[in-house]
Backbone as a chain_set.jsonl record, in Angstrom:
{"seq": "MAENTDVVVIGGGYAGVMAANRLTQRDDVTVTLINPRPVFVPRLRLHQLVGGSHDAVVDWGRW", "coords": {"N": [[0.838, -1.172, 0.0], [0.67, 2.115, -0.972], [2.028, 5.036, 0.491], [0.642, 8.214, 1.184], [1.765, 11.548, 0.753], [1.432, 14.646, 2.287], [1.775, 17.906, 1.187], [2.503, 21.273, 1.843], [2.509, 24.27, 0.217], [3.691, 27.411, 0.618], [2.883, 30.461, -0.5], [2.082, 31.846, -3.53], [3.659, 32.667, -5.717], [5.799, 32.76, -8.625], [7.716, 30.655, -8.16], [6.457, 29.127, -6.123], [4.069, 28.314, -7.394], [5.084, 26.845, -9.558], [6.414, 24.785, -8.174], [4.244, 23.601, -6.811], [2.667, 22.764, -8.997], [4.397, 20.911, -10.202], [4.597, 18.982, -8.185], [1.951, 18.073, -8.067], [1.796, 16.332, -10.155], [2.496, 13.906, -9.292], [1.231, 10.812, -8.093], [1.247, 10.095, -5.442], [1.186, 12.298, -3.804], [-0.358, 14.958, -2.093], [-1.253, 18.263, -2.559], [-1.358, 21.431, -1.038], [-1.886, 24.767, -1.642], [-1.04, 27.795, -0.272], [-2.038, 31.049, -0.34], [-2.465, 34.583, -0.272], [-4.141, 35.744, -2.179], [-6.92, 35.025, -4.364], [-6.303, 34.547, -6.995], [-3.686, 34.188, -9.479], [-1.078, 36.52, -9.824], [0.616, 37.638, -12.417], [3.497, 39.203, -12.272], [4.941, 40.328, -14.325], [3.087, 41.434, -15.999], [2.025, 43.696, -14.871], [2.463, 46.271, -15.832], [0.714, 46.346, -17.979], [-1.687, 46.329, -16.652], [-1.689, 48.875, -15.482], [-1.722, 50.378, -17.814], [-4.199, 49.747, -18.753], [-4.78, 47.669, -20.53], [-4.889, 45.019, -19.813], [-5.975, 42.761, -17.239], [-4.176, 41.707, -15.474], [-4.271, 39.337, -13.931], [-4.521, 35.807, -13.379], [-6.532, 32.954, -13.412], [-6.227, 30.32, -11.021], [-6.726, 27.778, -12.033], [-5.755, 27.773, -14.623], [-3.065, 27.35, -14.482]], "CA": [[0.0, 0.0, 0.0], [1.486, 3.326, -1.093], [1.76, 6.06, 1.483], [0.424, 9.532, 0.605], [2.48, 12.634, 1.406], [0.77, 15.944, 2.218], [2.738, 18.992, 1.04], [1.93, 22.618, 1.892], [3.345, 25.265, -0.436], [3.303, 28.735, 1.11], [3.229, 31.503, -1.46], [1.68, 31.532, -4.899], [4.441, 33.356, -6.741], [6.261, 31.866, -9.694], [8.359, 29.455, -7.626], [5.463, 28.337, -5.417], [3.155, 27.716, -8.375], [5.801, 25.812, -10.306], [6.637, 23.654, -7.275], [2.959, 22.937, -6.592], [2.281, 22.074, -10.233], [5.263, 19.749, -10.402], [4.238, 17.97, -7.189], [0.632, 17.483, -8.355], [1.943, 15.296, -11.181], [2.738, 12.636, -8.605], [0.019, 10.195, -7.551], [1.367, 9.853, -4.008], [1.341, 13.584, -3.129], [-1.484, 15.889, -2.045], [-0.662, 19.588, -2.427], [-2.18, 22.571, -0.632], [-1.199, 26.016, -1.91], [-1.545, 28.877, 0.576], [-1.736, 32.337, -0.944], [-3.477, 35.544, 0.175], [-5.033, 36.127, -3.272], [-7.588, 33.884, -4.998], [-5.83, 34.442, -8.373], [-2.252, 34.4, -9.673], [-0.761, 37.831, -10.391], [1.906, 37.62, -13.107], [4.088, 40.536, -12.06], [5.431, 40.853, -15.594], [1.988, 42.08, -16.711], [1.483, 44.829, -14.123], [2.477, 47.476, -16.67], [-0.502, 46.31, -18.778], [-2.767, 46.725, -15.752], [-1.637, 50.332, -15.382], [-2.108, 50.915, -19.122], [-5.595, 49.417, -19.023], [-4.96, 46.691, -21.606], [-4.916, 43.657, -19.262], [-6.325, 42.829, -15.818], [-2.986, 41.24, -14.754], [-4.497, 38.187, -13.061], [-4.798, 34.537, -14.061], [-7.167, 31.978, -12.521], [-5.336, 29.224, -10.649], [-6.983, 26.613, -12.877], [-5.024, 27.863, -15.887], [-1.664, 27.031, -14.261]], "C": [[0.887, 1.24, 0.0], [1.051, 4.362, -0.06], [1.628, 7.409, 0.784], [1.178, 10.582, 1.427], [1.701, 13.926, 1.201], [1.842, 17.029, 2.19], [1.988, 20.317, 1.077], [2.945, 23.559, 1.262], [2.831, 26.628, 0.01], [3.814, 29.777, 0.131], [2.935, 31.077, -2.876], [2.373, 32.389, -5.93], [4.9, 32.346, -7.775], [6.852, 30.568, -9.146], [7.358, 28.55, -6.921], [4.515, 27.616, -6.362], [3.844, 26.603, -9.153], [6.059, 24.577, -9.438], [5.341, 22.876, -7.055], [2.519, 22.157, -7.831], [3.123, 20.828, -10.465], [4.88, 18.616, -9.443], [2.891, 17.319, -7.48], [0.698, 16.426, -9.451], [2.189, 13.921, -10.569], [1.437, 12.113, -8.008], [0.05, 10.053, -6.036], [1.519, 11.147, -3.198], [0.045, 14.381, -3.22], [-0.907, 17.264, -1.735], [-1.721, 20.6, -2.007], [-1.345, 23.821, -0.851], [-1.843, 27.112, -1.07], [-1.069, 30.198, -0.012], [-2.821, 33.326, -0.527], [-4.459, 35.967, -0.914], [-5.671, 34.89, -3.898], [-7.16, 33.671, -6.448], [-4.319, 34.648, -8.398], [-2.051, 35.761, -10.323], [0.602, 37.749, -11.068], [2.505, 39.018, -13.092], [4.596, 41.16, -13.362], [4.348, 41.604, -16.377], [1.43, 43.305, -15.985], [1.52, 46.13, -14.914], [1.241, 47.529, -17.572], [-1.72, 46.674, -17.935], [-2.83, 48.247, -15.657], [-2.096, 50.977, -16.692], [-3.536, 50.605, -19.52], [-5.828, 48.387, -20.11], [-5.048, 45.243, -21.113], [-5.26, 43.768, -17.782], [-5.244, 42.257, -14.903], [-3.25, 40.163, -13.714], [-4.834, 36.976, -13.902], [-5.435, 33.595, -13.054], [-6.21, 30.824, -12.249], [-5.526, 28.01, -11.55], [-6.232, 26.621, -14.186], [-3.56, 27.522, -15.723], [-1.509, 25.574, -14.202]], "O": [[1.748, 1.396, 0.865], [-0.137, 4.531, 0.218], [2.413, 7.72, -0.112], [1.219, 10.503, 2.655], [1.347, 14.266, 0.072], [2.713, 17.071, 3.059], [0.959, 20.47, 0.42], [4.09, 23.643, 1.704], [1.662, 26.955, -0.2], [5.02, 29.95, -0.043], [3.464, 30.079, -3.365], [1.757, 32.799, -6.914], [4.434, 31.207, -7.79], [6.513, 29.488, -9.63], [7.398, 27.332, -7.098], [4.195, 26.446, -6.157], [3.26, 25.544, -9.382], [5.935, 23.449, -9.915], [5.332, 21.646, -7.105], [2.054, 21.023, -7.723], [2.599, 19.796, -10.885], [4.841, 17.448, -9.829], [2.699, 16.142, -7.176], [-0.27, 15.692, -9.648], [2.1, 12.9, -11.252], [0.635, 12.883, -7.48], [-0.998, 9.907, -5.406], [1.931, 11.105, -2.039], [-0.571, 14.469, -4.282], [-0.162, 17.424, -0.768], [-2.828, 20.625, -2.545], [-0.239, 23.938, -0.324], [-3.052, 27.331, -1.149], [0.129, 30.437, -0.163], [-3.988, 32.946, -0.434], [-5.519, 36.505, -0.595], [-5.048, 33.83, -3.958], [-7.604, 32.711, -7.078], [-3.742, 35.207, -7.466], [-2.764, 36.118, -11.261], [1.632, 37.783, -10.394], [2.06, 39.904, -13.821], [4.67, 42.383, -13.48], [4.662, 42.332, -17.318], [0.452, 43.893, -16.446], [0.687, 47.007, -14.689], [0.763, 48.614, -17.903], [-2.676, 47.26, -18.443], [-3.908, 48.834, -15.744], [-2.779, 52.001, -16.677], [-4.037, 51.137, -20.511], [-6.957, 48.234, -20.577], [-5.26, 44.334, -21.916], [-4.889, 44.745, -17.131], [-5.381, 42.315, -13.681], [-2.532, 40.079, -12.717], [-5.368, 37.1, -15.004], [-4.925, 33.452, -11.943], [-5.472, 30.399, -13.137], [-4.566, 27.282, -11.803], [-6.082, 25.57, -14.81], [-2.853, 27.41, -16.724], [-0.396, 25.079, -14.022]]}, "num_chains": 1, "name": "protein.A"}
């Protein structure tokens, strides 16, 4: 019987999201991502938010 590992990733920045996504590919790992925002904010797009051409957020389901 395989043992399941619970992993908590604190912080939904680029590194946290990439780590969580990589870990979810494993069948024996359950991942919980803790982040203060309900959406991912790609910091590289904040200039588009200021310019009004993009809302600078991405739903977690798209990662």
